[in-house]
C-alpha positions, 0 to 999 in steps of 0.5 A: 717745918714747924710753922708755915705762913700762907699767902694766897694768890687770887690770880692763879688760885694757889696758896703758897706756903713759906717756912720761916728762915729760922725753922729751915736753918735748924732743920736736919733735912735742909740739904735735901729739902731746899739746898739752894734757897734759904726757906722752903716754899710750897705752892698748893692749889686751892682745889687740892683737897678735891684732887686728893679725893679724886686720886683716892677714888681713882685707885679703887677697882670700881673706878678702873672698871667704870673707866674701862666701860666709859672708854667703850662708850666714848669710842662708840661716840667717836665712831658715830661722829667720825664715820657715821657723820653724826657730828651734829644733830639735824632733827630738832628737840629731844625726840629728834635727838633720840631718833637720830641716836636710835638710828645710829645705834642700829647702824652700829649694831648692824655693822658689828654683826656684819664684822662678826659674820665676816670673821667666821 
């Protein structure tokens, strides 16, 4: 596609690139590219550049390690919410929230020690 016209749709936050019919008619790849239409139309999000950066970061080994560690933390929060009934904080303020989480972590540590002792 030698030249593409762009049309921005504000409703969907996408940019629609359309080729010229004269460009598609002379193209050797038309049979593979757009066999059922006379022109090529590509919809691309306005946030695609940020998505490309995120895809590049996701391919690094550091991201894989971070993802694994983050999953462990998320599993603990899920356990706090589901099993320890910490679905909402009952004490007011930041110090109250810190106290509740400290108690929840202490309970979690005791439970993991208990499970380890029972496995032996």
